[in-house]
Structure formats: C-alpha cells, structure tokens
Biopython code that builds the backbone (N, CA, C, O; Angstrom):
import numpy as np
from Bio.PDB.StructureBuilder import StructureBuilder

atoms = [
    (1, "MET", "N", (136.899, 58.012, 164.152)),
    (1, "MET", "CA", (136.353, 59.336, 164.408)),
    (1, "MET", "C", (136.118, 60.022, 163.065)),
    (1, "MET", "O", (137.002, 60.049, 162.209)),
    (2, "ASN", "N", (134.933, 60.569, 162.890)),
    (2, "ASN", "CA", (134.654, 61.228, 161.614)),
    (2, "ASN", "C", (135.277, 62.635, 161.574)),
    (2, "ASN", "O", (135.724, 63.154, 162.597)),
    (3, "LYS", "N", (135.298, 63.231, 160.397)),
    (3, "LYS", "CA", (135.952, 64.528, 160.210)),
    (3, "LYS", "C", (135.332, 65.616, 161.071)),
    (3, "LYS", "O", (136.042, 66.471, 161.602)),
    (4, "TYR", "N", (134.009, 65.589, 161.212)),
    (4, "TYR", "CA", (133.338, 66.616, 162.018)),
    (4, "TYR", "C", (133.771, 66.528, 163.481)),
    (4, "TYR", "O", (134.081, 67.545, 164.102)),
    (5, "ASN", "N", (133.791, 65.315, 164.028)),
    (5, "ASN", "CA", (134.190, 65.154, 165.427)),
    (5, "ASN", "C", (135.646, 65.560, 165.646)),
    (5, "ASN", "O", (135.985, 66.154, 166.670)),
    (6, "LYS", "N", (136.496, 65.237, 164.684)),
    (6, "LYS", "CA", (137.904, 65.623, 164.784)),
    (6, "LYS", "C", (138.033, 67.148, 164.747)),
    (6, "LYS", "O", (138.786, 67.731, 165.526)),
    (7, "PHE", "N", (137.302, 67.780, 163.848)),
    (7, "PHE", "CA", (137.304, 69.235, 163.731)),
    (7, "PHE", "C", (136.783, 69.879, 165.019)),
    (7, "PHE", "O", (137.374, 70.834, 165.523)),
    (8, "LEU", "N", (135.680, 69.355, 165.545)),
    (8, "LEU", "CA", (135.109, 69.869, 166.793)),
    (8, "LEU", "C", (136.103, 69.706, 167.944)),
    (8, "LEU", "O", (136.251, 70.601, 168.775)),
    (9, "GLY", "N", (136.776, 68.567, 167.986)),
    (9, "GLY", "CA", (137.781, 68.332, 169.020)),
    (9, "GLY", "C", (138.931, 69.313, 168.945)),
    (9, "GLY", "O", (139.415, 69.778, 169.977)),
    (10, "GLN", "N", (139.375, 69.634, 167.746)),
    (10, "GLN", "CA", (140.453, 70.612, 167.570)),
    (10, "GLN", "C", (140.016, 71.999, 168.032)),
    (10, "GLN", "O", (140.787, 72.723, 168.662)),
    (11, "ILE", "N", (138.785, 72.362, 167.716)),
    (11, "ILE", "CA", (138.260, 73.650, 168.187)),
    (11, "ILE", "C", (138.243, 73.671, 169.716)),
    (11, "ILE", "O", (138.667, 74.648, 170.333)),
    (12, "GLY", "N", (137.753, 72.592, 170.321)),
    (12, "GLY", "CA", (137.706, 72.496, 171.777)),
    (12, "GLY", "C", (139.080, 72.608, 172.411)),
    (12, "GLY", "O", (139.243, 73.278, 173.430)),
    (13, "GLU", "N", (140.071, 71.955, 171.815)),
    (13, "GLU", "CA", (141.433, 72.045, 172.349)),
    (13, "GLU", "C", (141.987, 73.455, 172.226)),
    (13, "GLU", "O", (142.676, 73.931, 173.128)),
    (14, "ASN", "N", (141.693, 74.129, 171.120)),
    (14, "ASN", "CA", (142.128, 75.529, 170.969)),
    (14, "ASN", "C", (141.481, 76.419, 172.024)),
    (14, "ASN", "O", (142.143, 77.259, 172.632)),
    (15, "VAL", "N", (140.193, 76.228, 172.234)),
    (15, "VAL", "CA", (139.468, 76.998, 173.261)),
    (15, "VAL", "C", (140.074, 76.716, 174.640)),
    (15, "VAL", "O", (140.293, 77.639, 175.425)),
    (16, "ALA", "N", (140.341, 75.449, 174.927)),
    (16, "ALA", "CA", (140.906, 75.066, 176.225)),
    (16, "ALA", "C", (142.286, 75.694, 176.433)),
    (16, "ALA", "O", (142.591, 76.165, 177.529)),
    (17, "CYS", "N", (143.114, 75.705, 175.398)),
    (17, "CYS", "CA", (144.440, 76.317, 175.518)),
    (17, "CYS", "C", (144.349, 77.804, 175.826)),
    (17, "CYS", "O", (145.073, 78.307, 176.684)),
    (18, "GLU", "N", (143.471, 78.500, 175.139)),
    (18, "GLU", "CA", (143.298, 79.928, 175.410)),
    (18, "GLU", "C", (142.782, 80.160, 176.832)),
    (18, "GLU", "O", (143.224, 81.084, 177.515)),
    (19, "TYR", "N", (141.863, 79.332, 177.266)),
    (19, "TYR", "CA", (141.330, 79.391, 178.632)),
    (19, "TYR", "C", (142.465, 79.225, 179.644)),
    (19, "TYR", "O", (142.572, 79.990, 180.602)),
    (20, "LEU", "N", (143.306, 78.221, 179.418)),
    (20, "LEU", "CA", (144.412, 77.950, 180.336)),
    (20, "LEU", "C", (145.420, 79.096, 180.355)),
    (20, "LEU", "O", (145.875, 79.507, 181.423)),
    (21, "LYS", "N", (145.769, 79.608, 179.183)),
    (21, "LYS", "CA", (146.733, 80.713, 179.100)),
    (21, "LYS", "C", (146.236, 81.929, 179.870)),
    (21, "LYS", "O", (147.012, 82.590, 180.560)),
    (22, "ARG", "N", (144.932, 82.227, 179.752)),
    (22, "ARG", "CA", (144.360, 83.378, 180.474)),
    (22, "ARG", "C", (144.430, 83.190, 181.988)),
    (22, "ARG", "O", (144.371, 84.164, 182.737)),
    (23, "ARG", "N", (144.554, 81.967, 182.431)),
    (23, "ARG", "CA", (144.640, 81.662, 183.860)),
    (23, "ARG", "C", (146.067, 81.391, 184.326)),
    (23, "ARG", "O", (146.277, 80.891, 185.431)),
    (24, "GLY", "N", (147.029, 81.715, 183.501)),
    (24, "GLY", "CA", (148.431, 81.640, 183.899)),
    (24, "GLY", "C", (149.117, 80.300, 183.682)),
    (24, "GLY", "O", (150.222, 80.088, 184.181)),
    (25, "TYR", "N", (148.488, 79.397, 182.952)),
    (25, "TYR", "CA", (149.123, 78.119, 182.643)),
    (25, "TYR", "C", (150.067, 78.308, 181.457)),
    (25, "TYR", "O", (149.773, 79.064, 180.531)),
    (26, "LYS", "N", (151.189, 77.621, 181.495)),
    (26, "LYS", "CA", (152.092, 77.579, 180.356)),
    (26, "LYS", "C", (151.819, 76.271, 179.615)),
    (26, "LYS", "O", (151.831, 75.200, 180.221)),
    (27, "ILE", "N", (151.578, 76.353, 178.330)),
    (27, "ILE", "CA", (151.330, 75.158, 177.525)),
    (27, "ILE", "C", (152.683, 74.576, 177.128)),
    (27, "ILE", "O", (153.454, 75.211, 176.408)),
    (28, "LEU", "N", (152.965, 73.365, 177.601)),
    (28, "LEU", "CA", (154.224, 72.694, 177.279)),
    (28, "LEU", "C", (154.137, 71.924, 175.974)),
    (28, "LEU", "O", (155.070, 71.932, 175.170)),
    (29, "GLN", "N", (153.012, 71.262, 175.773)),
    (29, "GLN", "CA", (152.860, 70.460, 174.554)),
    (29, "GLN", "C", (151.387, 70.151, 174.324)),
    (29, "GLN", "O", (150.588, 70.067, 175.256)),
    (30, "ARG", "N", (151.064, 69.986, 173.054)),
    (30, "ARG", "CA", (149.708, 69.578, 172.670)),
    (30, "ARG", "C", (149.792, 68.267, 171.916)),
    (30, "ARG", "O", (150.743, 68.020, 171.174)),
    (31, "ASN", "N", (148.800, 67.441, 172.113)),
    (31, "ASN", "CA", (148.669, 66.178, 171.391)),
    (31, "ASN", "C", (149.927, 65.306, 171.493)),
    (31, "ASN", "O", (150.432, 64.798, 170.492)),
    (32, "PHE", "N", (150.411, 65.149, 172.712)),
    (32, "PHE", "CA", (151.555, 64.257, 172.943)),
    (32, "PHE", "C", (151.059, 62.827, 172.832)),
    (32, "PHE", "O", (150.079, 62.448, 173.474)),
    (33, "SER", "N", (151.741, 62.036, 172.013)),
    (33, "SER", "CA", (151.305, 60.654, 171.859)),
    (33, "SER", "C", (152.491, 59.699, 171.864)),
    (33, "SER", "O", (153.622, 60.059, 171.537)),
    (34, "CYS", "N", (152.184, 58.484, 172.245)),
    (34, "CYS", "CA", (153.136, 57.382, 172.228)),
    (34, "CYS", "C", (152.308, 56.109, 172.090)),
    (34, "CYS", "O", (151.096, 56.178, 171.890)),
    (35, "LYS", "N", (152.945, 54.960, 172.196)),
    (35, "LYS", "CA", (152.199, 53.713, 172.014)),
    (35, "LYS", "C", (151.130, 53.505, 173.085)),
    (35, "LYS", "O", (150.186, 52.743, 172.877)),
    (36, "ASN", "N", (151.272, 54.175, 174.225)),
    (36, "ASN", "CA", (150.302, 54.033, 175.317)),
    (36, "ASN", "C", (149.022, 54.831, 175.109)),
    (36, "ASN", "O", (147.975, 54.485, 175.656)),
    (37, "GLY", "N", (149.103, 55.898, 174.320)),
    (37, "GLY", "CA", (147.930, 56.739, 174.123)),
    (37, "GLY", "C", (148.318, 58.161, 173.760)),
    (37, "GLY", "O", (149.407, 58.415, 173.246)),
    (38, "GLU", "N", (147.402, 59.084, 174.037)),
    (38, "GLU", "CA", (147.584, 60.479, 173.663)),
    (38, "GLU", "C", (147.048, 61.373, 174.775)),
    (38, "GLU", "O", (146.050, 61.056, 175.423)),
    (39, "ILE", "N", (147.730, 62.489, 174.980)),
    (39, "ILE", "CA", (147.275, 63.496, 175.941)),
    (39, "ILE", "C", (147.064, 64.786, 175.165)),
    (39, "ILE", "O", (147.939, 65.232, 174.424)),
    (40, "ASP", "N", (145.882, 65.381, 175.347)),
    (40, "ASP", "CA", (145.521, 66.569, 174.573)),
    (40, "ASP", "C", (146.417, 67.762, 174.871)),
    (40, "ASP", "O", (146.963, 68.380, 173.957)),
    (41, "ILE", "N", (146.567, 68.085, 176.159)),
    (41, "ILE", "CA", (147.353, 69.264, 176.546)),
    (41, "ILE", "C", (148.204, 68.907, 177.764)),
    (41, "ILE", "O", (147.731, 68.297, 178.723)),
    (42, "ILE", "N", (149.468, 69.306, 177.695)),
    (42, "ILE", "CA", (150.350, 69.198, 178.855)),
    (42, "ILE", "C", (150.743, 70.625, 179.204)),
    (42, "ILE", "O", (151.298, 71.351, 178.379)),
    (43, "SER", "N", (150.448, 71.015, 180.440)),
    (43, "SER", "CA", (150.692, 72.397, 180.847)),
    (43, "SER", "C", (151.481, 72.437, 182.149)),
    (43, "SER", "O", (151.754, 71.409, 182.768)),
    (44, "TYR", "N", (151.839, 73.656, 182.543)),
    (44, "TYR", "CA", (152.634, 73.851, 183.761)),
    (44, "TYR", "C", (152.109, 75.070, 184.499)),
    (44, "TYR", "O", (151.915, 76.137, 183.916)),
    (45, "LYS", "N", (151.883, 74.886, 185.804)),
    (45, "LYS", "CA", (151.464, 76.010, 186.651)),
    (45, "LYS", "C", (151.719, 75.634, 188.107)),
    (45, "LYS", "O", (151.545, 74.480, 188.501)),
    (46, "ASP", "N", (152.123, 76.597, 188.882)),
    (46, "ASP", "CA", (152.353, 76.397, 190.318)),
    (46, "ASP", "C", (153.274, 75.210, 190.590)),
    (46, "ASP", "O", (153.023, 74.406, 191.487)),
    (47, "LYS", "N", (154.343, 75.116, 189.801)),
    (47, "LYS", "CA", (155.357, 74.065, 189.958)),
    (47, "LYS", "C", (154.805, 72.659, 189.748)),
    (47, "LYS", "O", (155.361, 71.691, 190.266)),
    (48, "LYS", "N", (153.710, 72.541, 188.988)),
    (48, "LYS", "CA", (153.110, 71.244, 188.680)),
    (48, "LYS", "C", (152.994, 71.077, 187.178)),
    (48, "LYS", "O", (152.701, 72.024, 186.447)),
    (49, "ILE", "N", (153.229, 69.851, 186.734)),
    (49, "ILE", "CA", (152.932, 69.499, 185.350)),
    (49, "ILE", "C", (151.508, 68.953, 185.363)),
    (49, "ILE", "O", (151.186, 68.045, 186.129)),
    (50, "ILE", "N", (150.667, 69.515, 184.510)),
    (50, "ILE", "CA", (149.252, 69.149, 184.497)),
    (50, "ILE", "C", (148.913, 68.540, 183.139)),
    (50, "ILE", "O", (149.098, 69.158, 182.091)),
    (51, "PHE", "N", (148.416, 67.315, 183.194)),
    (51, "PHE", "CA", (148.009, 66.585, 181.997)),
    (51, "PHE", "C", (146.503, 66.764, 181.845)),
    (51, "PHE", "O", (145.744, 66.477, 182.770)),
    (52, "ILE", "N", (146.074, 67.237, 180.681)),
    (52, "ILE", "CA", (144.681, 67.636, 180.507)),
    (52, "ILE", "C", (144.033, 66.904, 179.339)),
    (52, "ILE", "O", (144.550, 66.900, 178.222)),
    (53, "GLU", "N", (142.897, 66.289, 179.620)),
    (53, "GLU", "CA", (142.062, 65.666, 178.592)),
    (53, "GLU", "C", (140.928, 66.641, 178.293)),
    (53, "GLU", "O", (140.236, 67.090, 179.207)),
    (54, "VAL", "N", (140.738, 66.966, 177.023)),
    (54, "VAL", "CA", (139.689, 67.901, 176.620)),
    (54, "VAL", "C", (138.566, 67.114, 175.951)),
    (54, "VAL", "O", (138.806, 66.298, 175.062)),
    (55, "LYS", "N", (137.350, 67.369, 176.388)),
    (55, "LYS", "CA", (136.170, 66.750, 175.779)),
    (55, "LYS", "C", (135.241, 67.865, 175.319)),
    (55, "LYS", "O", (134.836, 68.722, 176.104)),
    (56, "THR", "N", (134.914, 67.836, 174.037)),
    (56, "THR", "CA", (134.102, 68.895, 173.438)),
    (56, "THR", "C", (132.795, 68.301, 172.921)),
    (56, "THR", "O", (132.782, 67.244, 172.291)),
    (57, "ARG", "N", (131.710, 68.993, 173.196)),
    (57, "ARG", "CA", (130.388, 68.548, 172.756)),
    (57, "ARG", "C", (129.573, 69.748, 172.297)),
    (57, "ARG", "O", (129.901, 70.896, 172.595)),
    (58, "THR", "N", (128.502, 69.452, 171.564)),
    (58, "THR", "CA", (127.570, 70.503, 171.158)),
    (58, "THR", "C", (126.263, 70.419, 171.944)),
    (58, "THR", "O", (125.415, 71.305, 171.837)),
    (59, "ASN", "N", (126.102, 69.367, 172.727)),
    (59, "ASN", "CA", (124.921, 69.227, 173.580)),
    (59, "ASN", "C", (125.222, 68.197, 174.669)),
    (59, "ASN", "O", (126.289, 67.583, 174.680)),
    (60, "LEU", "N", (124.276, 68.019, 175.573)),
    (60, "LEU", "CA", (124.455, 67.064, 176.672)),
    (60, "LEU", "C", (123.580, 65.825, 176.495)),
    (60, "LEU", "O", (123.248, 65.143, 177.465)),
    (61, "LYS", "N", (123.216, 65.547, 175.257)),
    (61, "LYS", "CA", (122.333, 64.423, 174.946)),
    (61, "LYS", "C", (122.849, 63.102, 175.517)),
    (61, "LYS", "O", (122.065, 62.269, 175.971)),
    (62, "TYR", "N", (124.159, 62.918, 175.491)),
    (62, "TYR", "CA", (124.748, 61.664, 175.981)),
    (62, "TYR", "C", (125.468, 61.844, 177.315)),
    (62, "TYR", "O", (126.326, 61.035, 177.669)),
    (63, "GLY", "N", (125.128, 62.890, 178.052)),
    (63, "GLY", "CA", (125.740, 63.145, 179.352)),
    (63, "GLY", "C", (126.816, 64.218, 179.278)),
    (63, "GLY", "O", (127.083, 64.785, 178.218)),
    (64, "LYS", "N", (127.422, 64.479, 180.418)),
    (64, "LYS", "CA", (128.493, 65.469, 180.495)),
    (64, "LYS", "C", (129.703, 64.971, 179.714)),
    (64, "LYS", "O", (129.960, 63.768, 179.674)),
    (65, "PRO", "N", (130.440, 65.872, 179.101)),
    (65, "PRO", "CA", (131.625, 65.445, 178.351)),
    (65, "PRO", "C", (132.617, 64.631, 179.175)),
    (65, "PRO", "O", (133.190, 63.663, 178.675)),
    (66, "VAL", "N", (132.822, 65.012, 180.420)),
    (66, "VAL", "CA", (133.800, 64.313, 181.264)),
    (66, "VAL", "C", (133.422, 62.849, 181.501)),
    (66, "VAL", "O", (134.288, 62.023, 181.791)),
    (67, "GLU", "N", (132.155, 62.532, 181.381)),
    (67, "GLU", "CA", (131.712, 61.149, 181.583)),
    (67, "GLU", "C", (132.245, 60.214, 180.500)),
    (67, "GLU", "O", (132.196, 58.994, 180.656)),
    (68, "ALA", "N", (132.752, 60.776, 179.405)),
    (68, "ALA", "CA", (133.340, 59.967, 178.333)),
    (68, "ALA", "C", (134.753, 59.493, 178.682)),
    (68, "ALA", "O", (135.330, 58.679, 177.961)),
    (69, "ILE", "N", (135.302, 59.993, 179.773)),
    (69, "ILE", "CA", (136.638, 59.562, 180.202)),
    (69, "ILE", "C", (136.453, 58.372, 181.147)),
    (69, "ILE", "O", (136.331, 58.535, 182.361)),
    (70, "ASP", "N", (136.434, 57.196, 180.570)),
    (70, "ASP", "CA", (136.215, 55.979, 181.359)),
    (70, "ASP", "C", (137.540, 55.480, 181.947)),
    (70, "ASP", "O", (138.593, 56.081, 181.735)),
    (71, "ASN", "N", (137.467, 54.381, 182.683)),
    (71, "ASN", "CA", (138.661, 53.854, 183.340)),
    (71, "ASN", "C", (139.750, 53.475, 182.349)),
    (71, "ASN", "O", (140.930, 53.706, 182.613)),
    (72, "ALA", "N", (139.375, 52.897, 181.217)),
    (72, "ALA", "CA", (140.371, 52.532, 180.210)),
    (72, "ALA", "C", (141.105, 53.778, 179.702)),
    (72, "ALA", "O", (142.325, 53.757, 179.541)),
    (73, "LYS", "N", (140.363, 54.861, 179.452)),
    (73, "LYS", "CA", (140.982, 56.112, 178.990)),
    (73, "LYS", "C", (141.899, 56.677, 180.071)),
    (73, "LYS", "O", (142.981, 57.179, 179.766)),
    (74, "LYS", "N", (141.476, 56.600, 181.324)),
    (74, "LYS", "CA", (142.316, 57.090, 182.427)),
    (74, "LYS", "C", (143.627, 56.325, 182.507)),
    (74, "LYS", "O", (144.674, 56.916, 182.772)),
    (75, "ILE", "N", (143.583, 55.024, 182.280)),
    (75, "ILE", "CA", (144.804, 54.216, 182.302)),
    (75, "ILE", "C", (145.736, 54.643, 181.164)),
    (75, "ILE", "O", (146.946, 54.763, 181.359)),
    (76, "HIS", "N", (145.169, 54.871, 179.976)),
    (76, "HIS", "CA", (145.977, 55.334, 178.847)),
    (76, "HIS", "C", (146.617, 56.695, 179.149)),
    (76, "HIS", "O", (147.794, 56.907, 178.858)),
    (77, "ILE", "N", (145.845, 57.608, 179.729)),
    (77, "ILE", "CA", (146.369, 58.933, 180.079)),
    (77, "ILE", "C", (147.509, 58.798, 181.090)),
    (77, "ILE", "O", (148.560, 59.421, 180.938)),
    (78, "TYR", "N", (147.295, 57.988, 182.112)),
    (78, "TYR", "CA", (148.301, 57.791, 183.158)),
    (78, "TYR", "C", (149.598, 57.218, 182.582)),
    (78, "TYR", "O", (150.686, 57.715, 182.871)),
    (79, "ASN", "N", (149.472, 56.173, 181.768)),
    (79, "ASN", "CA", (150.658, 55.544, 181.193)),
    (79, "ASN", "C", (151.379, 56.467, 180.204)),
    (79, "ASN", "O", (152.607, 56.461, 180.126)),
    (80, "THR", "N", (150.627, 57.241, 179.468)),
    (80, "THR", "CA", (151.227, 58.204, 178.537)),
    (80, "THR", "C", (151.947, 59.299, 179.323)),
    (80, "THR", "O", (153.030, 59.736, 178.933)),
    (81, "ALA", "N", (151.350, 59.738, 180.423)),
    (81, "ALA", "CA", (151.983, 60.751, 181.277)),
    (81, "ALA", "C", (153.294, 60.219, 181.858)),
    (81, "ALA", "O", (154.292, 60.938, 181.898)),
    (82, "LYS", "N", (153.294, 58.972, 182.305)),
    (82, "LYS", "CA", (154.518, 58.374, 182.835)),
    (82, "LYS", "C", (155.623, 58.395, 181.787)),
    (82, "LYS", "O", (156.773, 58.705, 182.097)),
    (83, "TYR", "N", (155.275, 58.065, 180.546)),
    (83, "TYR", "CA", (156.266, 58.079, 179.476)),
    (83, "TYR", "C", (156.767, 59.499, 179.219)),
    (83, "TYR", "O", (157.968, 59.706, 179.044)),
    (84, "PHE", "N", (155.863, 60.479, 179.195)),
    (84, "PHE", "CA", (156.259, 61.872, 178.994)),
    (84, "PHE", "C", (157.243, 62.301, 180.081)),
    (84, "PHE", "O", (158.269, 62.913, 179.783)),
    (85, "LEU", "N", (156.936, 61.985, 181.330)),
    (85, "LEU", "CA", (157.808, 62.371, 182.451)),
    (85, "LEU", "C", (159.186, 61.718, 182.316)),
    (85, "LEU", "O", (160.210, 62.366, 182.533)),
    (86, "TYR", "N", (159.202, 60.445, 181.960)),
    (86, "TYR", "CA", (160.459, 59.727, 181.775)),
    (86, "TYR", "C", (161.265, 60.336, 180.622)),
    (86, "TYR", "O", (162.452, 60.624, 180.771)),
    (87, "LYS", "N", (160.619, 60.526, 179.494)),
    (87, "LYS", "CA", (161.272, 61.039, 178.293)),
    (87, "LYS", "C", (161.848, 62.436, 178.513)),
    (87, "LYS", "O", (162.881, 62.780, 177.938)),
    (88, "ASN", "N", (161.185, 63.238, 179.342)),
    (88, "ASN", "CA", (161.601, 64.624, 179.576)),
    (88, "ASN", "C", (162.324, 64.821, 180.899)),
    (88, "ASN", "O", (162.484, 65.949, 181.364)),
    (89, "ASN", "N", (162.763, 63.719, 181.506)),
    (89, "ASN", "CA", (163.527, 63.765, 182.758)),
    (89, "ASN", "C", (162.820, 64.610, 183.823)),
    (89, "ASN", "O", (163.431, 65.464, 184.465)),
    (90, "CYS", "N", (161.532, 64.354, 183.994)),
    (90, "CYS", "CA", (160.713, 65.115, 184.948)),
    (90, "CYS", "C", (160.110, 64.209, 186.026)),
    (90, "CYS", "O", (159.082, 64.551, 186.609)),
    (91, "LEU", "N", (160.717, 63.094, 186.289)),
    (91, "LEU", "CA", (160.138, 62.124, 187.221)),
    (91, "LEU", "C", (160.003, 62.674, 188.637)),
    (91, "LEU", "O", (159.230, 62.142, 189.433)),
    (92, "ASP", "N", (160.735, 63.722, 188.958)),
    (92, "ASP", "CA", (160.678, 64.295, 190.304)),
    (92, "ASP", "C", (159.656, 65.425, 190.430)),
    (92, "ASP", "O", (159.509, 66.005, 191.506)),
    (93, "LYS", "N", (158.955, 65.741, 189.355)),
    (93, "LYS", "CA", (157.991, 66.847, 189.364)),
    (93, "LYS", "C", (156.640, 66.413, 189.931)),
    (93, "LYS", "O", (156.224, 65.263, 189.794)),
    (94, "GLU", "N", (155.975, 67.367, 190.568)),
    (94, "GLU", "CA", (154.608, 67.126, 191.030)),
    (94, "GLU", "C", (153.683, 67.203, 189.821)),
    (94, "GLU", "O", (153.869, 68.040, 188.937)),
    (95, "ILE", "N", (152.685, 66.323, 189.788)),
    (95, "ILE", "CA", (151.795, 66.268, 188.627)),
    (95, "ILE", "C", (150.331, 66.294, 189.066)),
    (95, "ILE", "O", (149.993, 66.078, 190.230)),
    (96, "ARG", "N", (149.482, 66.570, 188.073)),
    (96, "ARG", "CA", (148.032, 66.534, 188.292)),
    (96, "ARG", "C", (147.372, 66.167, 186.971)),
    (96, "ARG", "O", (147.905, 66.450, 185.898)),
    (97, "PHE", "N", (146.218, 65.539, 187.061)),
    (97, "PHE", "CA", (145.450, 65.171, 185.879)),
    (97, "PHE", "C", (144.115, 65.903, 185.928)),
    (97, "PHE", "O", (143.348, 65.743, 186.878)),
    (98, "ASP", "N", (143.841, 66.695, 184.914)),
    (98, "ASP", "CA", (142.605, 67.471, 184.829)),
    (98, "ASP", "C", (141.832, 67.099, 183.573)),
    (98, "ASP", "O", (142.349, 66.445, 182.667)),
    (99, "ALA", "N", (140.593, 67.531, 183.549)),
    (99, "ALA", "CA", (139.775, 67.443, 182.337)),
    (99, "ALA", "C", (139.175, 68.827, 182.104)),
    (99, "ALA", "O", (138.894, 69.569, 183.045)),
    (100, "ILE", "N", (138.991, 69.149, 180.847)),
    (100, "ILE", "CA", (138.296, 70.386, 180.498)),
    (100, "ILE", "C", (137.145, 70.012, 179.582)),
    (100, "ILE", "O", (137.332, 69.390, 178.537)),
    (101, "GLU", "N", (135.952, 70.405, 180.001)),
    (101, "GLU", "CA", (134.756, 70.215, 179.181)),
    (101, "GLU", "C", (134.525, 71.503, 178.403)),
    (101, "GLU", "O", (134.530, 72.596, 178.968)),
    (102, "VAL", "N", (134.324, 71.357, 177.101)),
    (102, "VAL", "CA", (133.990, 72.498, 176.254)),
    (102, "VAL", "C", (132.653, 72.164, 175.595)),
    (102, "VAL", "O", (132.522, 71.158, 174.898)),
    (103, "ILE", "N", (131.680, 73.015, 175.827)),
    (103, "ILE", "CA", (130.369, 72.830, 175.207)),
    (103, "ILE", "C", (130.113, 74.039, 174.311)),
    (103, "ILE", "O", (130.080, 75.180, 174.772)),
    (104, "ILE", "N", (129.934, 73.762, 173.025)),
    (104, "ILE", "CA", (129.693, 74.811, 172.036)),
    (104, "ILE", "C", (128.252, 74.659, 171.560)),
    (104, "ILE", "O", (127.903, 73.691, 170.885)),
    (105, "LYS", "N", (127.428, 75.632, 171.925)),
    (105, "LYS", "CA", (126.002, 75.547, 171.611)),
    (105, "LYS", "C", (125.473, 76.928, 171.261)),
    (105, "LYS", "O", (125.659, 77.882, 172.016)),
    (106, "ASN", "N", (124.816, 77.028, 170.121)),
    (106, "ASN", "CA", (124.202, 78.292, 169.685)),
    (106, "ASN", "C", (125.188, 79.453, 169.726)),
    (106, "ASN", "O", (124.868, 80.532, 170.224)),
    (107, "LYS", "N", (126.384, 79.227, 169.202)),
    (107, "LYS", "CA", (127.443, 80.239, 169.124)),
    (107, "LYS", "C", (127.947, 80.697, 170.491)),
    (107, "LYS", "O", (128.625, 81.719, 170.591)),
    (108, "GLN", "N", (127.620, 79.949, 171.540)),
    (108, "GLN", "CA", (128.131, 80.227, 172.877)),
    (108, "GLN", "C", (129.072, 79.099, 173.271)),
    (108, "GLN", "O", (128.897, 77.952, 172.862)),
    (109, "VAL", "N", (130.072, 79.446, 174.072)),
    (109, "VAL", "CA", (131.044, 78.457, 174.520)),
    (109, "VAL", "C", (131.034, 78.412, 176.043)),
    (109, "VAL", "O", (131.169, 79.436, 176.713)),
    (110, "PHE", "N", (130.873, 77.220, 176.566)),
    (110, "PHE", "CA", (130.898, 76.993, 178.014)),
    (110, "PHE", "C", (132.110, 76.120, 178.320)),
    (110, "PHE", "O", (132.338, 75.108, 177.657)),
    (111, "ILE", "N", (132.887, 76.517, 179.330)),
    (111, "ILE", "CA", (134.103, 75.791, 179.692)),
    (111, "ILE", "C", (134.030, 75.423, 181.163)),
    (111, "ILE", "O", (133.665, 76.242, 182.005)),
    (112, "ASN", "N", (134.380, 74.182, 181.459)),
    (112, "ASN", "CA", (134.411, 73.706, 182.835)),
    (112, "ASN", "C", (135.690, 72.901, 183.039)),
    (112, "ASN", "O", (135.902, 71.884, 182.378)),
    (113, "GLN", "N", (136.542, 73.357, 183.957)),
    (113, "GLN", "CA", (137.766, 72.621, 184.268)),
    (113, "GLN", "C", (137.536, 71.781, 185.517)),
    (113, "GLN", "O", (137.122, 72.292, 186.558)),
    (114, "ILE", "N", (137.807, 70.504, 185.401)),
    (114, "ILE", "CA", (137.682, 69.578, 186.526)),
    (114, "ILE", "C", (139.099, 69.177, 186.930)),
    (114, "ILE", "O", (139.809, 68.517, 186.171)),
    (115, "LYS", "N", (139.495, 69.579, 188.120)),
    (115, "LYS", "CA", (140.850, 69.290, 188.578)),
    (115, "LYS", "C", (140.903, 67.913, 189.236)),
    (115, "LYS", "O", (139.965, 67.465, 189.894)),
    (116, "GLN", "N", (142.020, 67.284, 189.029)),
    (116, "GLN", "CA", (142.354, 66.006, 189.666)),
    (116, "GLN", "C", (141.339, 64.908, 189.353)),
    (116, "GLN", "O", (140.613, 64.452, 190.237)),
    (117, "ILE", "N", (141.295, 64.485, 188.077)),
    (117, "ILE", "CA", (140.380, 63.421, 187.681)),
    (117, "ILE", "C", (140.942, 62.028, 187.953)),
    (117, "ILE", "O", (140.201, 61.046, 187.938)),
    (118, "LEU", "N", (142.239, 61.938, 188.200)),
    (118, "LEU", "CA", (142.865, 60.646, 188.525)),
    (118, "LEU", "C", (143.357, 60.665, 189.940)),
    (118, "LEU", "O", (143.916, 59.675, 190.412)),
]
sb = StructureBuilder()
sb.init_structure("model")
sb.init_model(0)
sb.init_chain("A")
sb.init_seg("    ")
for serial, (resi, resn, name, xyz) in enumerate(atoms, 1):
    if name == "N":
        sb.init_residue(resn, " ", resi, " ")
    sb.init_atom(name, np.array(xyz, "f"), 0.0, 1.0, " ", f" {name:<3s}", serial, name[0])
structure = sb.get_structure()
C-alpha cells in the first residue's frame, strides 16, 4: 500500500469513528491485529460488539468501496474477531460485522454504513 492510500485510509477511519460516536457507538479499539488479520474498528452498541471494516475512496471508478471486501478478507475479519473475543473473554457476547464506506470527493464526505456483511 502506498503512502497516499494509507493516509486516505486513516482519514476514512477517523471519519468513520466520529460518525459512529455521533450515533451512540462506543469505540473499543482501532486497528486490532493478530496473525489472522486486522480489524479497523471494534465498537459496542445495544449490547453487541460490532467489528467494522472501513473502505475509503475518492471516486467510484472501480466500484463501491464495500465491493473490495472479498471472501478472503471476510475470512480474515471473522478469524481476527474470534481471536479478539477469545483474548478479551467475550465469547458469550452477541456480535455483528459491518462495513463503512467513506467517499471523499471535492471536499465533500459521503458515509454509508452497511450492517451485517458476514
């Protein structure tokens, strides 16, 4: 990943966190990683732990951002979430997997939360 894409991704994650906070989500952790993969945001709301993948783009030239979350990425997210739950003694908690699309174009920001991607 080049520096620009990494920078854009960090901006998108910051935007997503602020979006979630305004909607009553508690941010538990950002950029949780292990040998299985990485999860951008882990949040909590309505007695659920929500694992969130953030995809940020500046245009739709290559499709919707969420379309970049392929089956292999979903498996990595799932396995990383399992490890997080085990490590934090949360195996009995209800969970959900979401995606947040952030599109930054012409100084405007568009956010779309897709619930239950897995």
